[in-house]
C-alpha positions in Angstrom: 0.1 0.0 0.0 1.1 3.5 -0.7 1.1 6.6 1.6 -2.2 7.8 -0.1 -4.0 4.7 0.4 -2.9 4.1 4.0 -4.0 7.7 4.7 -7.3 7.3 3.1 -8.1 4.0 4.9 -6.9 5.5 8.5 -9.1 8.3 7.8 -12.0 6.0 7.0 -11.4 4.3 10.2 -10.9 7.5 12.3 -14.3 8.7 11.2 -16.0 5.5 11.5 -14.9 5.6 15.2 -16.5 9.1 15.6 -13.1 10.7 16.4 -11.9 14.2 14.9 -8.3 14.4 13.8 -7.5 16.5 17.0 -9.0 13.6 19.3 -7.0 11.1 17.5 -3.8 13.2 17.8 -4.5 13.7 21.6 -4.9 10.0 22.1 -1.5 9.1 20.5 0.3 12.2 21.7 1.1 13.9 18.3 0.2 16.9 16.7 -3.1 17.2 14.7 -1.3 18.4 11.6 0.6 15.0 11.5 -2.8 13.3 11.5 -3.6 15.5 8.6 -0.3 14.7 6.6 -0.8 11.1 7.2 -4.4 11.0 6.0 -3.5 13.1 3.2 -0.9 10.8 2.2 1.9 13.3 2.6 3.7 11.3 5.3 3.9 7.8 6.5 3.1 7.6 10.2 6.1 6.4 12.3 6.1 2.8 13.2 5.2 3.6 16.8 2.4 6.0 15.8 1.0 3.6 13.2 0.7 0.8 16.0 -0.9 3.4 18.2 -3.2 4.6 15.7 -4.4 0.9 15.0 -4.9 0.5 18.6 -6.9 3.5 19.2 -9.2 2.8 16.2 -9.3 -0.7 17.3 -8.4 -2.2 14.0 -5.8 -4.7 13.0 -3.6 -4.8 9.8 -5.8 -7.3 8.3 -8.9 -4.7 8.4 -6.9 -2.5 6.2 -8.0 -3.0 2.4 -5.0 -5.3 1.0 -6.2 -5.0 -2.7 -2.6 -3.6 -3.4 -1.1 -6.5 -1.2 0.8 -7.6 -4.4 3.0 -4.6 -4.0 3.9 -5.6 -0.4 6.9 -7.7 -0.2 6.8 -11.2 1.7 9.3 -9.9 4.1 7.0 -6.8 4.9 4.0 -9.1 5.5 6.1 -11.2 7.7 7.2 -8.2 9.8 3.5 -7.1 10.2 2.3 -10.4 11.4 5.2 -10.6 14.0 4.2 -7.0 15.0 0.5 -7.8 15.4 1.3 -10.6 17.8 3.8 -8.8 19.7 3.4 -7.1 23.1 3.9 -3.1 23.5 7.2 -3.8 25.2 8.3 -6.1 22.4 7.3 -3.4 19.6 9.3 -0.6 21.6 12.3 -3.0 21.5 11.8 -3.7 17.8 11.3 -0.3 17.0 14.4 0.9 18.6 16.5 -2.0 17.0 14.9 -0.8 13.6 15.9 2.9 14.1 19.5 2.1 15.4 19.8 -0.2 12.2 18.5 2.6 9.8 20.8 5.2 11.7 23.8 3.2 11.2 23.1 1.7 7.9 22.9 5.6 6.6 26.5 6.1 7.9 27.8 3.2 6.0 25.7 3.9 2.6 26.9 7.6 2.3 
């Protein structure tokens, strides 16, 4: 799925839950403008925020429209399955590991 498609779906589920952008932003402790940018497809949510949004909206990854699933790699699908089955503590750990890997990889790629 691309940014715009994810944004549209998150907006749909937010509205279905009866929340405004401001209310969702407050519940996950981010700026309302960030929610707007996510829903408009200008930005992807951070991994942590994506998980928080799913939690607040009471949806699972499988609830998102996967008609574009063929664009998603098997590794990404596997990662999402692992995340879906993980505790909040595990997700925090995974996030820090991924962030550190990305940070360190950028140093070596340049």
